[in-house]
C-alpha angles and dihedrals in degrees: 000000000000091000092049092050090050093050092047089052089053090053094051092045091051094050090049091051092052095046100042105027114021103039094052089050096044096123091052092049092047090053090051094049093045092051100042112032110036096053091052093047093046092048090048090052090057096057136053124231092264098047119112117226127334123314114266090243090063092056091050089052091054091058095057116111117270093247090057092049094044097087090051090051093047099044102032113021096039097048091047090048091051091048093053095041088056090050091047092054099039098044102029095047107022118018098036096051090045091050090047090053090056092043093052090051096048106031133059115226130201119290117268108242120190097177112127117237124240093258097063092116113082118234115258094191109151118249118252092188121129106244114245116233101247120192132204088217096073095102091072089070092056108031121082093217092071090060093048088050090052089056100037100033129259098228091246124047101005130052125203109269098025086116129025129186126221125227110253092213090051090049092051089049091052090053090050087058091050088243130163117235111243124215116269096265091061100045120110117244093247089065091071136073115207125210094261092056092045091052090054090050090050091050089054095064112128127250118257141163109293101228091172088061089053090054094045094048091047091051092047091049092048093049097039101063102273099262124177096250094054089045092056089046088053090051090052095057094096087066093059121091134160141184118267091010091183093052093232131165118228090240133114125193119203120216112193145138124267108233094203134022093242100035130023096209113008095170098037096243094129091050090052092048093046096049094042090054093045090051093052096052125109099022094313095308089107127209092284090051092050090049092050090051087056089051101259105128091195140356131229113233126212108205113160095219093059102022097060132041112271137189120256108269090202088071095052117115125201095239089063090074088072100088094195091054094040091054094059121106121259089252091058092052130073116266092253094048091050091049091048092051093048090051092050093049092045091056085084116051123230090254091051092049090050090051091050091050091050090051091050095046102036111026110020092090091048096062092058106029100043110114095224099048122093115229121205117201116206095196094158123083123219118263091241116054131186118270111274094020112149105230091201089070094089128165093264094049096057125092102219095046089048089053092048096050096044090048090053091052097052102092114340119139107263096204124037119206100212110006112085099215138072123255089225111045126184103195091204085073108079089203090067100244135102128232093273114230136185123249119288115229119218090254092056091044091056089057092046094050091048087068096041129095127234128192087219112038091210089065092073096072091040092053094046091049092048092048094048089053092047095046092048091051096044102039094033094057106024112130100192134030123182126188101172111169096000106134113225106216120191111234094016114135094223108024108034122132087240091059091051091050091052091054093046090056087068095050101098094162103033110138104172127036123179118188096168129161089005093140085238109176130186095279092044091052090050092051092048092049093047092055097055113097125234110275094012124152094027094177100039110136105168128033117183120190095164119159095020124148103223127113135195096324091050091050090052091050092051092048092048093069091066090062087064094056095259117155095353090171094056112136102171130040116175126191096169114164094012109128097227093144124187094317091055090047088053090053089052090048090055090051091048094049095049093046090241091139124074110279100244099039126149107206123199119198096162118151089012098127092248117163137190093289093055093042092052091049091053092046092051091048092051090053095047093047087071133215094305091071115085098183118141123203128204116197103171121159101016133126094261117147131209096280093052093046093051091050092049093047093050093047094047093049091047088057102036109011124236115338135167096239092056088071088066097051109135093359115182124145097238092169093056121093112261094005098147093043091048093051093047089048089052090053092050090046092052091048092047093047090051092048089051090055098252135111097218128012094235 
């Protein structure tokens, strides 16, 4: 009788929700379904289960003008959205509760146990983890105000004018004229963009869909109990847009090799190469074109030769390249050598030298490590090089360029939601991206710099010290890391799961981690888990492994880290689009039952190809975990039948009482034509979109 009353209550609640909430908001819901579901299903239909990323044709389609895409939206996306919205309402809120009512009356479910398991007591095993050197200065690498202070002066370490940024459009124009870039003292005023102009450019960024808001609202809804009001707020997210949705600064930093000790590009060949490459990126739109599409009319450029005060290269003499000779006192040099050196040093005033030193000591790290600044890597040398140039001194062999690139890779967003360029760009890649790499820890940097070459040997210790300070501040205080579409390759020097684990061990204050579409298989998941230290990630709140490729063994490896006290504050773990199947669901059930998972975890296994067997295993584990466990499980869009749904619903209500989101447990429109194929296509589409570095394939 109690089961029948519960099922009848579900039916009445569902009918009330449809009549009083969903039907009045039908246009909003239709918009949501048309934006979210059809693109994923269509993308998933274009790839097989083993394909990586989306087909190139799909990316070309996305760049077509809106008017060209409009018929496709009206006659494909909208009908599919209407079809699935109808299924969502009819099944989720009418047919399913009615079927559950009949099932509860006719079938006998598993007994409801409330006995706590033996592992109720949390482990108090002490942490053996090496503490990461956190810094209170990490905000300067995320907040825009620190960049404006670097340009306008902070009243302490930086004075207004220490650093100036070039106009990217002016720089491109100079290259068109086959010009040579002068040092800062000789540049015309129109070559520069000041902070006031850059702020106006930033304010002009266009409005776009705020995908980050979608993710935040979804996470809040999942963690907060799944009530009706948060659910409707989640549905309304496609209506929200904002300017500069990616939170970028209209600033580009250039990392490149100096071709000579006194002048980086005396004949302008590097400038020609750089601008030619920048112009050819992104299908011929160029970096400046992509920025203008985003709404940035121009970009400020940090380029050390023209951003900071430099000595006059015309006064350089060849003997000065000999550091041992150059270091001698004037008395030890010939009269002419001493006069030459004094003239060269005097070509930059004492005030200018002080400004350059402040730039080097207090802002150099900022231009490369700041999360909102785009970094361009000119890793390719010109075809024609100055006489006497050592061709073995490549980009990767130099100390300062190694520092600049590794700083840029510490914590930048790997996948932008609206801007159509990468935050780290290697212009040798015609596609406009760089070979994406994981963060370099100070220990790894020491080994890298040991094999690098410096014009001045004293620079090696300076660079290592500066990088250690930067890495500690960035990794030690970063709140969010996203590696969407970055493949984790076992054994790779720069992108292995072990390397990611090493970096995560430094992230004392990390709250959100997304390793989505990383092609992480069972062995990769095991390697990643094995590299994370005991007690690591103490403030991690959200872990997203969406679009992975592992199964039951990978699930067990992920869950094993929680036994070592890792991420004990975690409240949301999402595996959406990962084909774990029933065996993976059973592995999760085992972790739930033994209290291996954090105590207040919300677990999403939507679009994970889970069936009745897996759903029943999870339901049984929730019951056996007892009332002390507060875990919530979301199983939307799987192949779960009536028996599995009933078991899930009963287990969730035994733990948490009646809740709106429980009505959606195991939702799949089994009565709709092509339901199973559509859901599997959606899962493949989500996985492919993640592996391509995007959230949605639209």
